[in-house]
Backbone as CSV, one residue per row, in Angstrom:
resi,resn,N_x,N_y,N_z,CA_x,CA_y,CA_z,C_x,C_y,C_z
1,UNK,0.812,-1.280,-0.118,0.172,-0.116,-0.185,1.081,1.272,-0.160
2,UNK,0.602,2.359,-1.163,1.585,3.143,-0.869,0.539,4.202,-0.300
3,UNK,1.700,5.244,0.481,1.285,6.042,1.384,0.143,6.822,0.740
4,UNK,0.374,7.119,-0.600,-0.241,8.360,-1.287,-1.734,7.776,-1.494
5,UNK,-1.947,6.411,-1.194,-3.301,5.976,-1.449,-3.886,5.692,-0.293
6,UNK,-3.351,5.875,1.119,-3.905,5.445,1.856,-5.080,6.440,2.290
7,UNK,-6.068,5.063,2.893,-7.168,5.824,3.177,-7.616,6.274,4.889
8,UNK,-6.315,6.232,5.285,-6.078,6.323,6.860,-5.926,7.597,7.290
9,UNK,-6.761,8.223,8.602,-6.648,9.802,8.711,-6.138,9.416,10.168
10,UNK,-5.538,10.748,10.382,-4.847,10.953,11.537,-5.195,11.695,12.621
11,UNK,-5.204,11.581,13.964,-6.028,11.924,15.103,-4.890,12.249,15.941
12,UNK,-5.505,13.351,16.985,-4.791,13.537,18.299,-5.768,13.433,19.238
13,UNK,-4.999,12.588,20.276,-5.696,12.143,21.526,-4.865,13.053,22.743
14,UNK,-5.321,13.832,23.698,-4.957,14.461,24.466,-5.191,14.618,25.819
15,UNK,-4.549,15.091,26.762,-4.970,15.258,27.998,-3.806,15.765,29.023
16,UNK,-4.590,16.362,29.842,-3.770,16.946,31.184,-3.204,16.311,32.442
17,UNK,-2.664,16.631,33.141,-2.099,15.947,34.493,-2.973,16.209,35.654
18,UNK,-3.225,15.620,36.459,-3.683,15.557,37.872,-2.645,15.895,38.460
19,UNK,-3.035,16.382,39.974,-1.761,16.757,40.937,-1.247,15.559,41.356
20,UNK,0.175,15.500,41.813,1.248,14.827,42.231,1.888,15.424,43.459
21,UNK,1.800,14.825,44.566,3.128,15.615,45.317,4.356,15.482,45.032
22,UNK,5.079,15.965,45.843,6.603,15.908,45.462,7.251,14.466,46.313
23,UNK,8.382,14.142,45.666,8.721,12.650,46.220,7.525,11.867,46.104
24,UNK,7.624,11.785,45.131,6.737,10.255,45.051,6.982,9.243,45.036
25,UNK,7.994,8.745,44.769,9.131,7.711,44.995,8.855,6.886,43.973
26,UNK,7.617,6.973,42.990,7.539,5.631,42.152,6.566,6.528,41.217
27,UNK,6.304,6.117,39.945,5.144,6.253,38.947,4.189,6.482,39.241
28,UNK,2.963,7.332,39.209,1.838,7.516,39.474,1.059,7.902,38.110
29,UNK,-0.132,7.073,38.138,-0.827,7.573,36.974,-1.363,9.231,37.356
30,UNK,-0.822,9.640,35.945,-0.736,11.471,36.112,-2.243,11.735,34.676
31,UNK,-1.641,11.088,33.933,-2.531,11.346,32.329,-3.646,10.238,31.729
32,UNK,-4.625,9.948,31.528,-5.420,9.083,31.210,-5.630,9.434,29.588
33,UNK,-5.748,9.136,28.648,-5.644,9.315,26.992,-6.505,8.098,26.466
34,UNK,-7.592,8.493,26.158,-8.292,7.205,25.500,-9.065,7.938,24.257
35,UNK,-9.377,7.252,23.436,-10.075,7.900,21.946,-11.710,7.104,22.447
36,UNK,-12.419,8.107,21.913,-13.788,8.022,21.707,-14.063,6.729,20.431
37,UNK,-13.079,6.665,19.513,-13.441,6.183,18.254,-13.025,4.585,18.534
38,UNK,-13.940,3.714,18.276,-13.539,2.427,18.374,-12.909,2.086,16.986
39,UNK,-11.655,2.214,16.951,-10.909,1.743,15.505,-9.423,1.635,16.036
40,UNK,-8.749,0.662,15.583,-7.497,0.421,15.992,-6.338,1.691,15.661
41,UNK,-5.406,1.395,16.181,-4.709,2.996,16.174,-3.255,2.558,15.999
42,UNK,-2.481,3.384,15.321,-0.896,3.179,15.119,-0.453,4.557,15.808
43,UNK,0.502,4.666,16.781,0.655,5.474,17.423,2.339,6.348,16.870
44,UNK,2.433,7.464,16.458,3.299,7.848,15.434,4.616,8.700,16.151
45,UNK,3.762,9.369,17.487,4.913,9.896,18.060,3.892,10.568,19.412
46,UNK,4.658,11.675,20.066,3.843,11.952,21.423,4.454,13.635,21.654
47,UNK,3.610,14.516,21.908,3.766,15.908,22.327,3.818,16.266,23.396
48,UNK,4.583,16.577,24.299,4.384,16.658,25.629,4.855,18.067,26.405
49,UNK,4.132,18.850,27.067,4.725,20.093,27.666,4.287,20.292,29.154
50,UNK,5.393,20.602,29.874,5.264,20.772,31.044,5.945,22.219,31.461
51,UNK,5.379,22.679,32.592,5.733,23.607,33.590,7.330,23.792,33.691
52,UNK,8.000,24.906,33.442,9.121,24.906,33.903,9.731,24.936,35.484
53,UNK,10.603,23.858,35.631,10.841,23.483,36.944,10.514,22.273,37.307
54,UNK,9.739,21.863,36.250,9.508,19.929,36.537,10.404,19.225,35.466
55,UNK,11.994,19.391,35.144,12.607,19.021,34.492,13.113,17.918,34.698
56,UNK,13.281,17.544,36.088,13.593,16.327,36.086,12.524,15.246,36.710
57,UNK,11.159,15.300,36.514,10.115,14.442,36.390,10.167,13.286,35.567
58,UNK,10.231,12.056,36.033,10.435,10.505,35.278,8.851,10.954,34.322
59,UNK,9.132,10.164,33.308,7.952,9.839,32.480,7.828,8.179,32.014
60,UNK,6.514,7.701,32.212,6.374,6.254,31.543,5.046,6.208,30.660
61,UNK,5.125,5.735,29.737,3.868,5.316,28.781,3.796,3.961,29.076
62,UNK,2.146,3.641,29.442,1.692,2.557,29.509,0.518,2.271,28.938
63,UNK,-0.016,0.869,28.291,-1.084,0.583,28.110,-1.279,-1.319,28.044
64,UNK,-2.333,-1.641,27.706,-2.296,-3.158,27.380,-1.388,-3.573,26.312
65,UNK,-1.277,-2.789,25.452,-0.501,-3.259,24.458,1.228,-2.843,24.248
66,UNK,1.204,-1.636,24.899,2.529,-0.803,25.314,3.191,-1.465,26.464
67,UNK,4.618,-2.081,26.416,4.825,-2.814,26.998,6.413,-2.086,26.976
68,UNK,7.017,-1.580,28.302,8.588,-1.734,27.587,9.331,-0.557,26.697
69,UNK,7.916,0.547,26.494,8.763,1.082,25.402,9.765,2.371,26.012
70,UNK,9.771,2.726,27.531,10.849,3.371,28.186,11.672,2.365,29.135
71,UNK,12.741,1.887,29.121,13.667,1.703,29.814,14.216,2.273,30.963
72,UNK,14.333,2.583,32.036,15.316,3.133,33.045,14.330,4.718,33.080
73,UNK,15.012,5.623,33.674,14.354,7.030,34.309,14.492,7.655,33.401
74,UNK,13.171,7.992,32.683,13.419,9.179,31.178,12.568,10.689,31.788
75,UNK,13.814,11.687,31.847,12.974,12.727,32.468,12.325,13.255,31.254
76,UNK,11.266,13.835,31.854,10.496,14.853,31.139,10.819,15.441,30.224
77,UNK,11.692,16.236,30.500,12.730,17.342,29.448,13.345,16.543,28.360
78,UNK,13.552,15.393,28.546,13.873,14.890,27.370,13.317,14.260,26.457
79,UNK,11.748,14.046,26.626,10.659,13.664,26.119,10.060,14.715,25.303
80,UNK,9.817,15.995,26.050,9.147,17.202,25.702,9.831,18.545,25.997
81,UNK,9.350,19.439,26.052,9.601,20.784,26.172,8.473,21.514,27.183
82,UNK,9.446,22.555,27.620,8.828,23.681,28.443,7.685,24.639,28.065
83,UNK,6.238,24.599,29.027,5.671,25.701,28.330,6.370,27.097,28.029
84,UNK,5.617,27.333,27.184,6.313,29.019,26.627,7.396,28.921,25.480
85,UNK,7.800,27.491,25.521,9.045,27.438,24.291,8.059,27.303,23.249
86,UNK,9.033,28.071,22.321,8.326,28.987,20.965,8.199,27.976,20.044
87,UNK,8.741,26.606,19.635,8.114,25.791,18.389,7.328,24.908,18.704
88,UNK,7.080,24.172,17.550,6.345,22.801,17.660,7.555,21.836,18.110
89,UNK,7.168,20.824,19.067,8.278,19.929,19.600,7.043,18.574,19.469
90,UNK,7.370,17.674,18.499,7.004,16.103,18.825,8.000,15.295,18.937
91,UNK,8.007,14.229,19.984,8.802,13.403,19.622,8.466,11.988,19.019
92,UNK,8.841,11.654,18.036,8.328,10.583,17.194,9.141,9.541,17.373
93,UNK,7.926,8.134,17.222,8.503,7.197,17.336,8.703,5.915,16.271
94,UNK,9.897,5.487,16.126,10.656,4.943,15.318,10.370,3.620,15.001
95,UNK,10.670,3.431,13.495,10.363,1.750,13.338,8.807,1.271,13.425
96,UNK,8.703,0.365,13.767,7.526,-0.408,13.884,6.519,0.316,15.125
97,UNK,5.509,0.692,14.637,4.849,2.099,16.037,4.267,1.067,16.937
98,UNK,3.898,1.480,17.654,3.118,1.113,18.626,1.731,1.186,18.704
99,UNK,1.031,0.042,18.717,-0.375,-0.073,18.329,-1.281,-0.601,19.592
100,UNK,-2.376,0.080,19.407,-3.347,0.325,20.438,-4.907,-0.152,19.951
101,UNK,-5.691,-0.689,20.609,-7.142,-1.127,20.062,-7.584,0.329,20.307
102,UNK,-9.413,0.152,19.640,-9.826,1.073,19.407,-10.085,2.009,20.487
103,UNK,-10.510,1.602,21.835,-10.629,2.633,23.151,-9.834,1.797,24.131
104,UNK,-8.640,1.842,23.526,-7.568,1.176,24.624,-7.075,2.459,25.556
105,UNK,-7.129,2.403,26.593,-6.124,3.290,27.631,-4.983,3.483,27.790
106,UNK,-4.735,4.686,27.245,-2.833,4.713,27.349,-2.569,5.737,28.629
107,UNK,-2.032,5.294,29.729,-1.550,6.310,30.637,-0.192,6.903,30.733
108,UNK,-0.113,7.986,30.725,1.304,8.660,31.027,1.585,8.848,32.565
109,UNK,2.323,8.062,33.004,2.420,8.067,34.147,3.981,8.848,34.645
110,UNK,3.874,9.322,35.991,4.652,10.489,36.261,5.686,10.208,37.689
111,UNK,6.678,10.082,37.656,7.244,10.473,39.108,8.060,11.535,39.526
112,UNK,7.392,12.280,40.589,8.109,13.374,41.088,9.350,13.635,42.041
113,UNK,10.225,14.449,41.578,11.301,14.516,42.855,11.130,15.299,43.790
114,UNK,11.826,16.648,43.561,11.323,17.537,45.039,10.202,18.767,44.660
115,UNK,9.886,18.785,43.393,8.767,19.570,43.295,7.607,18.641,43.122
116,UNK,6.484,19.317,43.768,5.089,18.680,42.923,4.461,19.013,41.731
117,UNK,3.654,18.368,41.411,3.205,18.738,40.116,1.640,19.207,40.629
118,UNK,1.091,20.064,39.876,-0.306,20.774,40.223,-1.290,20.270,39.205
119,UNK,-2.494,20.345,39.107,-3.219,20.277,37.870,-2.916,20.899,36.747
120,UNK,-2.797,20.052,35.532,-2.554,20.949,34.231,-1.275,21.183,34.102
121,UNK,-0.045,21.029,34.864,1.424,21.423,34.852,1.719,20.611,34.046
122,UNK,1.032,19.411,33.425,1.938,18.583,32.469,0.809,18.428,31.308
123,UNK,0.836,18.429,30.041,-0.073,18.597,28.937,0.437,17.421,27.758
124,UNK,-0.527,16.181,27.636,0.172,15.325,26.543,-0.491,15.098,25.443
125,UNK,-0.146,15.006,24.061,-0.879,14.472,23.032,-0.389,13.210,22.270
126,UNK,-1.197,12.643,21.939,-0.609,11.343,21.096,-1.091,11.630,19.643
127,UNK,0.182,11.498,18.767,-0.450,11.469,17.140,-0.607,9.989,16.576
128,UNK,-1.940,10.029,16.558,-2.257,8.758,16.218,-2.960,8.203,14.244
129,UNK,-2.618,7.333,13.968,-3.176,6.879,13.014,-4.270,6.071,12.760
130,UNK,-5.458,6.388,12.424,-6.819,5.320,12.440,-6.449,4.443,11.184
131,UNK,-6.641,3.019,11.813,-6.150,1.862,10.791,-7.407,1.773,10.015
132,UNK,-7.467,2.138,8.623,-8.736,1.633,8.026,-8.182,0.624,7.235
133,UNK,-7.050,0.715,6.368,-6.169,0.385,5.862,-4.915,-0.017,6.314
134,UNK,-4.387,-1.253,6.507,-3.154,-1.101,6.940,-2.175,-1.787,6.016
135,UNK,-0.683,-1.133,6.715,0.105,-1.119,5.745,1.174,-2.653,6.369
136,UNK,1.101,-3.757,5.410,2.019,-4.605,6.059,3.577,-4.701,6.266
137,UNK,4.087,-3.382,5.645,5.326,-3.062,5.690,5.829,-2.521,7.109
138,UNK,4.938,-2.018,7.990,5.022,-1.933,9.269,5.492,-3.141,10.071
139,UNK,5.057,-4.530,9.786,5.059,-5.478,10.301,6.428,-6.259,10.245
140,UNK,7.214,-5.816,8.946,8.580,-6.120,8.762,9.605,-5.593,9.716
141,UNK,9.252,-4.312,9.946,9.921,-3.600,11.067,10.201,-3.861,12.503
142,UNK,11.697,-3.598,12.976,11.619,-3.944,14.404,11.261,-3.019,15.555
143,UNK,10.695,-3.408,16.425,10.267,-2.489,17.414,11.221,-1.776,17.685
144,UNK,11.078,-0.125,18.156,12.105,0.645,19.053,11.824,1.324,20.377
145,UNK,12.929,1.300,21.085,12.425,1.655,22.295,13.808,2.689,23.068
146,UNK,13.320,3.437,24.253,14.223,3.890,24.613,15.197,3.522,26.157
147,UNK,16.124,4.066,25.932,16.924,3.163,27.166,17.535,4.517,27.826
148,UNK,16.934,4.878,28.823,17.222,6.196,29.521,17.445,6.253,30.925
149,UNK,18.102,7.520,31.188,18.973,7.484,32.513,19.239,9.014,32.859
150,UNK,19.438,9.208,34.012,19.610,10.634,34.548,21.091,10.542,35.337
151,UNK,21.745,11.703,35.353,23.157,11.577,35.818,23.052,11.977,37.366
152,UNK,24.168,10.756,37.692,24.519,11.514,39.547,25.157,12.518,39.618
153,UNK,25.815,12.916,40.920,26.811,13.992,41.025,28.120,13.877,40.596
154,UNK,28.708,14.742,39.734,29.958,14.749,39.923,30.413,16.187,39.978
155,UNK,31.443,16.023,40.806,32.314,17.406,41.422,33.173,17.853,40.221
156,UNK,33.410,19.291,40.841,34.526,19.922,39.487,35.879,19.263,39.511
157,UNK,36.240,19.544,37.970,37.315,19.358,37.622,37.749,17.979,38.145
158,UNK,36.853,16.717,37.492,36.706,15.622,37.422,36.852,14.855,35.603
159,UNK,37.510,14.289,35.674,37.723,13.226,34.405,37.092,12.034,34.108
160,UNK,36.114,11.720,33.287,35.441,10.695,32.598,35.026,10.027,34.126
161,UNK,34.317,10.639,34.753,33.337,9.751,35.989,32.088,9.240,35.332
162,UNK,31.839,7.782,35.556,30.689,7.106,35.255,29.291,8.118,36.027
163,UNK,28.536,8.783,35.455,27.489,9.848,35.800,26.168,8.472,35.691
164,UNK,26.010,7.942,34.502,24.506,7.402,34.157,24.797,6.191,33.758
165,UNK,24.485,4.744,34.000,24.114,3.689,33.437,23.455,3.118,32.672
166,UNK,23.212,2.720,31.574,22.141,2.269,30.978,22.399,0.815,30.046
167,UNK,21.578,-0.091,31.074,21.402,-1.206,31.188,20.845,-2.220,29.982
168,UNK,21.604,-3.017,28.893,20.524,-3.525,28.201,19.895,-5.097,28.627
169,UNK,18.695,-4.770,29.561,18.354,-5.507,29.722,17.063,-6.425,28.688
170,UNK,17.302,-5.894,27.826,16.485,-6.631,26.569,16.337,-8.153,26.489
171,UNK,15.946,-8.865,25.737,15.898,-10.283,25.655,17.042,-10.595,24.319
172,UNK,18.110,-9.574,24.011,18.751,-9.520,22.809,19.340,-8.470,22.331
173,UNK,20.434,-8.437,21.560,21.672,-7.323,21.280,20.339,-6.197,20.938
174,UNK,20.736,-4.745,20.963,20.061,-3.983,20.540,21.173,-3.015,19.553
175,UNK,20.225,-2.648,18.491,20.888,-1.347,17.808,20.933,-0.077,17.895
176,UNK,21.738,0.556,18.248,21.883,1.952,18.685,21.628,2.900,17.519
177,UNK,20.203,3.941,17.113,20.332,4.735,16.045,20.635,6.015,16.438
178,UNK,20.877,6.333,17.896,20.623,7.438,18.189,20.616,8.350,19.490
179,UNK,20.825,9.099,20.059,20.423,9.848,21.271,19.459,10.989,21.391
180,UNK,18.773,11.112,22.152,18.712,12.545,23.017,19.145,12.956,24.438
181,UNK,19.750,13.929,24.241,20.466,14.349,25.576,19.851,15.891,25.770
182,UNK,19.516,16.076,27.315,19.090,17.406,27.584,20.011,17.735,29.144
183,UNK,20.101,19.134,29.158,21.171,19.367,30.444,20.727,20.660,31.253
184,UNK,21.161,21.223,32.241,20.834,22.063,32.865,21.983,23.183,32.406
185,UNK,21.074,24.596,32.270,22.009,25.475,31.903,23.141,25.837,32.604
186,UNK,24.317,26.034,31.829,25.378,26.267,32.526,26.626,24.912,32.330
187,UNK,25.686,23.736,31.782,26.869,22.834,31.872,26.712,22.503,30.380
188,UNK,27.233,23.386,29.490,27.497,23.536,27.908,28.798,23.001,27.602
189,UNK,30.009,22.685,28.617,31.196,22.360,28.429,31.408,21.498,28.806
190,UNK,30.696,20.777,29.612,30.983,19.753,30.258,31.095,18.165,29.106
191,UNK,32.167,17.618,29.193,32.361,16.690,28.420,31.699,15.377,28.670
192,UNK,31.449,14.643,27.175,30.776,13.628,27.157,30.925,12.369,26.773
193,UNK,31.190,10.682,27.091,31.665,9.637,26.470,30.790,8.698,26.764
194,UNK,30.351,7.741,25.481,29.990,6.587,25.756,30.709,5.388,25.792
195,UNK,30.505,4.631,26.682,31.679,3.627,26.549,30.704,2.100,27.337
196,UNK,31.022,0.786,26.570,30.974,-0.229,26.709,31.831,-1.044,26.363
197,UNK,31.595,-2.335,26.870,32.663,-3.532,26.539,32.225,-3.915,24.996
198,UNK,31.072,-3.942,24.675,30.965,-4.186,23.435,31.408,-3.414,22.161
199,UNK,31.036,-1.929,22.857,31.435,-0.813,21.698,32.800,-0.555,21.531
200,UNK,33.561,-1.031,22.744,34.884,-0.518,22.889,35.830,-1.679,21.886
201,UNK,35.413,-2.916,21.692,35.372,-3.806,20.602,35.711,-3.204,19.281
202,UNK,34.464,-2.583,18.854,34.448,-1.902,17.490,34.795,-0.434,17.351
203,UNK,35.601,0.037,18.284,36.082,1.392,17.991,35.137,2.426,18.915
204,UNK,34.212,2.019,19.728,33.099,2.924,20.586,32.598,3.749,19.098
205,UNK,31.627,4.694,19.772,30.842,5.649,19.351,31.497,7.004,18.900
206,UNK,31.921,7.856,20.236,32.341,9.383,20.173,34.371,8.946,20.115
207,UNK,34.697,9.839,18.823,36.243,9.749,19.349,36.564,11.411,19.890
208,UNK,37.450,11.646,20.524,37.915,13.135,20.476,36.990,13.350,22.035
209,UNK,36.839,14.690,21.783,36.261,15.878,23.102,35.088,15.963,22.742
210,UNK,34.000,15.410,23.132,32.548,16.107,22.672,31.982,16.445,23.887
211,UNK,31.220,17.921,23.511,30.736,18.602,24.527,28.908,18.411,24.649
212,UNK,28.607,18.480,25.866,27.208,18.532,26.243,26.380,19.401,25.099
213,UNK,27.059,20.448,24.806,26.515,21.744,24.004,26.501,20.810,22.444
214,UNK,27.216,19.874,22.126,27.325,19.229,20.864,26.500,18.130,20.838
215,UNK,26.388,17.226,21.973,25.611,16.197,22.184,24.339,16.189,22.334
216,UNK,23.837,17.273,22.768,22.366,17.673,23.182,21.872,18.942,22.857
217,UNK,21.030,19.319,23.803,20.455,20.817,24.287,20.182,21.044,25.603
218,UNK,20.115,22.518,25.841,19.628,22.615,27.505,17.931,22.193,27.435
219,UNK,17.908,21.989,28.937,16.272,21.789,29.305,15.602,22.607,28.727
220,UNK,15.642,24.078,28.172,14.561,25.012,28.201,14.583,25.014,26.816
221,UNK,15.515,24.254,25.897,15.072,24.408,24.233,13.879,23.970,23.529
222,UNK,13.463,24.551,22.791,12.186,24.354,22.504,12.126,22.676,21.289
223,UNK,12.992,22.774,21.338,12.716,21.560,19.989,13.093,20.292,20.108
224,UNK,12.739,19.284,19.376,13.221,17.568,19.534,14.765,17.671,18.895
225,UNK,15.423,17.411,19.623,16.914,17.330,19.257,17.622,15.879,19.402
226,UNK,17.049,15.008,18.417,17.833,14.057,17.781,18.915,13.887,17.587
227,UNK,20.170,13.176,18.134,21.373,13.334,17.408,21.380,11.618,16.797
228,UNK,21.426,11.586,15.418,21.430,10.428,14.741,22.635,9.588,14.636
229,UNK,22.985,8.414,14.488,24.160,7.770,14.052,23.871,7.160,12.669
230,UNK,24.114,7.707,11.707,24.017,7.281,10.367,24.747,5.819,9.897
231,UNK,24.593,5.134,9.011,25.043,3.812,8.519,24.840,2.435,9.423
232,UNK,25.969,2.092,9.637,25.900,0.859,10.105,25.763,0.979,11.707
233,UNK,24.769,0.548,12.179,24.264,0.785,13.689,25.331,0.246,14.841
234,UNK,26.066,0.796,15.729,26.664,0.401,16.511,25.825,-0.798,17.520
235,UNK,25.992,-1.874,17.789,25.537,-2.794,18.821,25.516,-2.765,20.168
236,UNK,24.831,-2.826,21.046,24.946,-3.092,22.156,24.743,-4.747,22.549
237,UNK,25.463,-5.336,23.273,25.308,-6.812,23.516,24.237,-6.758,24.670
238,UNK,23.710,-7.894,24.595,22.635,-8.897,25.581,23.617,-8.569,26.835
239,UNK,22.724,-7.972,28.165,23.740,-8.014,29.506,24.499,-7.110,29.076
240,UNK,25.158,-6.317,28.512,26.042,-5.294,28.533,25.185,-3.901,28.887
241,UNK,26.124,-3.060,29.016,25.595,-1.805,29.747,26.588,-0.842,29.176
242,UNK,26.057,0.158,28.801,26.473,1.698,28.336,26.776,2.932,29.652
243,UNK,28.231,3.224,29.943,28.358,3.977,30.878,28.759,5.247,30.100
244,UNK,27.661,6.678,30.655,27.637,7.796,30.371,28.720,8.426,30.864
245,UNK,29.985,8.735,30.581,31.241,9.510,31.423,31.160,10.749,31.040
246,UNK,31.100,11.541,32.233,30.959,13.195,32.092,32.454,13.776,32.783
247,UNK,32.868,14.891,31.935,34.507,15.391,32.378,33.589,16.771,33.020
248,UNK,33.902,17.302,34.015,33.512,18.746,34.223,35.153,19.399,34.118
249,UNK,34.833,20.670,34.231,35.848,21.698,34.480,35.409,22.603,35.831
250,UNK,34.783,23.853,35.905,34.888,24.571,37.140,33.186,24.862,37.492
251,UNK,32.404,23.847,36.690,31.058,23.599,36.969,30.971,22.373,37.508
252,UNK,30.306,22.000,38.780,29.891,20.640,38.994,28.585,20.250,38.506
253,UNK,28.570,18.630,38.119,26.959,18.583,37.845,26.112,17.916,39.010
254,UNK,25.160,18.343,39.241,24.029,18.059,40.449,23.546,16.732,39.855
255,UNK,22.891,16.100,40.741,21.628,14.846,40.482,20.923,15.255,39.607
256,UNK,20.654,14.182,38.231,19.554,14.476,37.603,19.934,15.632,36.729
257,UNK,21.093,16.603,36.693,21.038,17.459,35.795,21.513,17.194,34.267
258,UNK,21.622,16.159,33.966,21.974,15.757,32.827,20.731,14.254,32.466
259,UNK,20.234,14.686,31.367,19.181,13.351,30.781,19.643,12.843,29.677
260,UNK,19.446,11.557,29.518,19.558,11.011,28.286,18.783,9.787,27.621
261,UNK,18.481,9.852,26.387,17.890,8.558,25.930,18.440,8.205,25.076
262,UNK,18.922,6.727,24.703,19.300,5.997,23.721,18.013,5.604,22.645
263,UNK,18.151,5.885,21.477,17.125,5.338,20.537,17.581,3.919,20.234
264,UNK,17.124,3.048,20.566,17.494,1.746,20.123,16.467,0.701,19.595
265,UNK,17.081,-0.379,18.620,16.118,-1.090,17.967,16.276,-2.441,18.122
266,UNK,15.082,-2.776,18.653,15.112,-4.605,19.092,15.194,-5.305,18.202
267,UNK,15.083,-6.811,18.149,15.401,-7.795,17.278,14.086,-8.634,17.335
């Protein structure tokens, strides 16, 4: 089926958060998204906006048919953009898109840190395709996932400190297609490197000195900022892990001041 011949339409399913107290210690159901149309849907991406100051809130997306889309702790600032950011911001889902049934409920779960969430502090929309004519090519694609984490504290003038560990606890090797990195204002010159035993055998990913300003964008940046890896994709082996190494100069990195999500393809 050619895209130009498709009779499918796209729709947007939207909602906003309920209040959640500070330091929730676990993911809480915050936004419930459900279509009134009883027709199968394919999710192409999510648009997420949040009140400034909630950058380190964690987010999960779950439903009856959406499991393990996000592994680890994914900050809302990596997936979305703050209220008042000037441009349209969509986080696209790569590869085989997640599918939901007609009136299937999708839950956006949030985990707070030191700041509470008030009602309507977070808003979310799913961009969905209503499946009238299905595309068989979709089923030939592999599912994609987000392997995410946030930084531990790194003191000033430190060299290659392991700040984040991203463990491959999937059931197979995964291909790394790129990453999305966000960081607190003032950390532009902090250096970042990615290390794992399996990647080291093939020369690694980053050579030389890469700053956070090159690898990603600040928390308050308005647009989706995916750092792609073209060509043959690096392989993260089963039960291997990636260490995100940070090197500081005169500015320390605080807990959760750097967030990253690897975009990985399952087998």
